[in-house]
N, C-alpha and C positions, 0 to 999 in steps of 0.2 A: 570585472566579471561580465561575460557576455550573456545574451538572452537565454540560450539553452542552460547555462549554469544557474541562472536565476530561477528558471523553472524547476530545476533539480532541487535547489535549496528551498523554494517555496513549497514544493510537494512534501518535503520533510517537515518544515517548520509549521505550516498551516495545520496539517493533520495532527501533529503532536501537541501543539499549543491548544487547539480546540478541545482535544480529549482532556488535557490536564486542567484547563480553565473550567470546563464543564464540571469536572469532578470537584474542583475547589469550591465552585459555586454551590453544588449540590450538598457538600459538607457544611458550608456556611448556613444554608437554609434548613439543615437538619434532615434532608431527604435520604442521606446515606451516612453511615458511620465513617469517621476518619480512620484511615489505615494506610498501609503501603501495598496496594493491590498487586504489584509485580511479584511480590514475595508471599504475601498472605493470601492472595486470591479471595479477598473478602467480598468482592462484587465483580460483576462483569462490566464491560465498557458500556453496554446498553443502559444499565442502571444509573450511570452517571449522566445520562443525557435524555431522560424521559420527562421529568417534571419541569414546571416553570419556576424561574426564568432560564435555568441552564439548558432546557430543551431547545430554546430558540438559538442559543449559541451553538449547541451541538449540531442541530439539523442544518442551520445556515452555513456553519463553518465546515462541516464535513462535505456537504455538496459542493462548496467552493473548492475544497481540497480535491474532490473528484475531478473537477474541471482541470486542475493542474495535472492530475494523474493522466488524464486522457491526452493532454498536450505532450506530456513526458513520453508516453508510448509512441506518439506520432513522431517526435524528434528522434527517438531511438530507432524507429523504422527507417527514417531517411538517413541517419548517421551510419547505420549498419549497411544499408544498400550501397553507399559510396565505396565500401571496402570489401564487401562480400557479394559480388555479382552472381556467383554460382549458388547462393543460398537464399534466393528470393522467396521460395516457398516457405522455408522455415522462418524467415523474417516476417512474412505476412502472418503466419500462424502465431508467432510470438506477439505481435502487436494486436492481433485480433483477440487473443486470450487476455491480454492486458486490459483491453477496452471492455470485454465481457465481464471480467472481474470487477472493474470499476462500476459498471452498470448495476451489478449485484449489490455493491455497497450503497449506491444511490437509492435503490429500492428499499434496502434494509433500513436506511436512514429516514426515508420519506414517510414510511408508515408509522413512525414513532409519534405518539401524541400523549399529552399529559395523563390521560386516564388509562392505566395499564389494562383494565378490562376491555377497553375498546380497541386496543392495538391488534392489528392483523399479524399475529405471531408467526403464522406459516410463511408468508412472503418475507418477513423479517429474518427468520432463521435461514431460509433457503438463500436469500441474498447475502447474508453474512458468511455462510459456508462457501458460497461461490467466490466471494471476495478473497477469503483466506486460501482456499485450495487452488483456485485458478490463478491467483497472483503468484502462488508458489510455482505453478507449472510454467507461467510466462517468464518469471525471473530465472528459473532453472534453465529454460531454453536460451535465454539471453546469455546466461553464464557459459553455456556450452558454445554459443556462437563467438563470444569474445575470446575464447580459448583456441579458436582456429588459428593456424599459423599465419594466415594473411593479416590478421588484425592483432594477434597476441603480441607481436614484436613492437607494436606501437602503443601498447597499453602499459601503464605503470604497474609495478609488482603489487603495490598496496591496493590498487583497485581490483586486480585479479584475485588476490587472496581474500579481500573483504567480501567479494561476491560469492566466492566458494564457501566461506565460513557462514555467511548469512543464509544461503539456500540450504546448506547442510543442517544448520540448527533448525531452520523452518521445517525441514522434512522430518526431523526427529520429533519436534513438538507436535506436528500434525498427526504423526503416527500414534503418539502417546494420547493425544486428545481423542482421536477416533476410537482407540482401545477403551479409554475410560467412558466414552459415550456409549459404546456397545455393551459394556459390562456394568453400566450405571455406577462408575467409580467416583472418586473424590470430585465434588463440584468445585471446591476451592482450587484444586490443581488445574481444572479446566478453565476456570476464570482467569487464573494467573497466566496460563498459556495464551489466552486471548489477548491480554495486554501486551505480552511479549511479541506475539505475531504481528500485531499492529505496528509496534516499534521496529521490528526487523524489516517489514515490508517498506516502511518509510526510510530506513537506513539504506536499503538497496537503492532507492531513488536518489539518495544523497550521494552515493558513490559516483554517479555520473558527472559530478562536478570535476572530478579528475579526468574523466574521459573526454569531456566536451571542451576542455581548454583549447583555445586556438580555433574554434569553430564558431560560425555565426549562422543564424537562420535568415535566409532570404525568401520572402513571401511574394508571389506574383498572383495575378488573377487566376491563372490556370492551375498552379501547383505550388508546393513549398519544397525547398531543397536546402539541405544543410551543406554548406561549402566551406572549404578551408579558407582561413583569412590569408 
């Protein structure tokens, strides 16, 4: 497995392990009730990472995951530029959106502290919404780009289909979430959607392990370029 593929795997594994471990710790300490949040929507992800000691795992782990996300978008930018010279503006937009989304998550995570009353909820909510919605926009744009004829022929069918399914489900879930938010609908459904969106975004990162096989990242003082082995 080459470096780009490792970044893809780490982006998925670190983010999801942090969320699950934080939740397990919060259950063990009695801070939240045990349930299956993906189906029951018994709590949102934030609730699993506020109190101590799980809060330290959540904040440190998610910010670490964000570092991998940013590197992932950088690799995606260089990888696409090698194959789509005429789409440089869309590629720059895609990577910029990905980084903006990640910064939103960093902000949303950084403001979480053990005392719920002291948490700056406005930047947390804005940051979280930025992460989910702008990540969807960035991943949708990447899905469009990899379906261009110049690159599609070099992509595996499973990668293309996976990306389409992931962004389609994300789009449906975001639409449902926003509708429920505007109509003050079921909080449990909104919480469950949050868990699924986090998983789907991470799964999209993981699909790059198929795309980046046979590539390696060469870094120099001036720039970084992804070149075929």
